N, C-alpha and C positions, 0 to 999 in steps of 0.2 A: 521952441517949445512953449514960450509964454503966450503964443497966439492960439494954442490948442483949445478947442471947444469940446473935444471928446477924448477921454483917456480910457484905454482898454487893457486889462490884464487877462492873460490866458495861461492855464497850466502852471500856476505859480504857487510857491509857498511864501507867504508874507510873514516874516518874523520881526521886522522892524519898520516903522514908518518914518523915522528920522525927523520928527517934528511936523508942524503944519505943512500940508502939501498944497491945499487949495489956494492960499494967498499968493503962492508963486505962479499960479495959473489964473490970472484975473478974468479970463474969458471962458473959463471952464463951465460947461452947461450939463455935461453928461459923463457919468462914470459907469463902466461895464466891467464886471469880473465874472469870468467863466472858468469852471474847473480849477478853483483856487482853494487853498487852505489859509485861514487867517489865524496866526498864532501870536496875537498881541493882546494886551489887556484893554479894558474898556476906556481907560483914560487916554491911551494912544489913539484909539479910534475917534474919540470925541475931539482930540487935539487936531487930528488930521483934517477935520471939516471946519475948523475955526476960520471965519472970514469968508465962508462959501456963499457970498451974496448973490452970485449968478447961477449957482448950481440948481438945475431943475429936474434932472432925471438920474436915478440910480437903478441899474439892472444887475441882478445877481443870479447866476445859474450854476447849480451844483457847487455850492460853496459850503465849506465846513465853518459854521459860525454859530455861536451860542446866543441865547436870548438876550443876554446882557449887552451884546454888541448891537442887537436890533434897537435897544433903547438908545444907544449912542447916536442914532440917526435922527432922533426926534427934534433936535435943534437946528436942523438944516432947512433951507427954504424950498425943498423939493416939491414938485407938483406931480411927479410920476415915480412910483416905486414898484418895481417888478422883481419878484424873487421866485424862481421856479426850480424844481428838482432838488430840493434841500430837505433837511430834517428839522421840522419845527412843530413838535407835538402840541404846544400851547402858544397862543398869541397872548402875550402878557399885557398888563394894563399900561395905559399912557405911553405906548411905544412910538407913537407918531404925533403926539398932541401939540407940538410946536411947529409942525410942518405946514405947508400950504397944499397938501395933497388934493389932487382932483381925480387921480386914478391910483388904486391900490390893487395889485395883482399878486396873488400868492397861490400859484398852481403847483400841484404835485409836490407838496411840502410835508405830506403825512400829518397834516393838521387835524387834531382831534377835538380841541377845546379852544374856546375864545373867551377871555376874561370879559366880564360885562363892562369894564372900563377901557377896553382895548382901543376903541374908536373915539375916545375923548378928544375934543378939539378939532375933529375932522368935519367941520361944518361946510367946507368947500368941496368935499368929496362927491364926485358924480358917478364914478364907476367902481364897484367893489366886485372883484373877480376871485372867487375861491374854488375854482373848478378842480376836480380830481384830487380830493382830500378824503378825510375820514370823519367828517362832521356829521353829527346826528341832529344838531340844531344850532341856532345862533341865539344867544340870550336876547330877549326882547329889549331889556334895558340897554344892551350894547348898541342897538340901532338908533336909539333916541337922538344922539348927536348928529346923525346924518340927515340934516334938514334939506340938503340939496341933492341927495342921491337920486340918480335916474335909472341906473341899471345894476341889478344884483344878480350875479352868476354863481349858482350853487350846483352846477351840473356835476354828475358823477361823484356824489358823496353818499352818505348812508342815511339820508333823511326819509323817514317813514310817514310823517304827517306835516302838513302845512296849512295854515289858516289865518284868517284876519286877526284872531286873538293872539297871534305870535308876532305881530308887528305894531309899532307905535304909529302915530300920524306921520306919513312920509308924503308931503304934498307934491313932490316933483317926481316920484317914482313912476317909471314908464314900463319897465319889464323885469320879470323874475325868471331866471333859468333854473329849472329843476329836472332837466333831462337826465335820464338814466340814474335816477334814485329809486330805491325800493319803496316808492310812495304808495301807500294804501288809503290815505285819508287826505281830502282836500276840502276845506270848509271856507268858502268865500263870502259868507253872510256878513255884510257890513263893511266889506273891503273898499267899496267905492267911496265911502265917507272918509276912510283913513288914507286912501291913495287915489284921489280923484283923477289923476292922469294915467293910471295904470291901464295899459292897453294889451299887454301880452304876458302870458304865463306858459312856459314851455314845459310840458309834462311827458314828452315822448319817452317811452320805455317804462312808464309807471305801471303799477299793479291795480290801478283803478279801473273798474269795469266800464265798458262802453256805455252802458245804460246810465251810470252815474255821471259820466262825462257829458252826455247829451242833456241831462237835467241841469248840470252846471252851466252849460252853454245857453240854455233857454232862459235861465235866471239872470245871467250876467252878460247881456248882449253887447256891452261896450268893451268886453275883454275877450281877446282871442286866445283860446286854449290850443296850443300846438301839440298835436299827438302824432 
């Protein structure tokens, strides 16, 4: 067991963690929990990850977990955090600020709101995937820490408008996914200065007229609008 690099729990109710787990698994790189209920307090969760110097990935699917337990992960050295099919109406502030995240995926989590400080400390993040939630927007201030972000996926949310005025300077941004949002407004004036590497915006399924799309394509020839 001490040689384990991956630990997976399925269909479990976790009521006790029995002290730090990770130090007993010095080679552990990845933890997966699927269809589990976690009934322990935040101190137990924090204690579980003490000494997790080699842990790089955490995957949670269909887990009953409160926002305070999300905060408990912020001191881990993880680079990938994937949480899908859960209930997380609001992403709180500073919940990953001491991690080394390069990929953050929160799909189908019923996410409606993001605190403007939720992404603090995530200057290594390259992929932000928030597909299939209930978001109407992301606070502009919330994106400021994401200096190395390359891909933002907001497909299948409730976003009605998107524009250059809604993002800060993101020098490495390459793509934005807005597919199947009720998008009626898309203003890209000035976006090249804010995101000089931006090459693709996916707006398939939007409510923007073909005429407007053609105008945008003619004005922003370095950006592919996928329809």
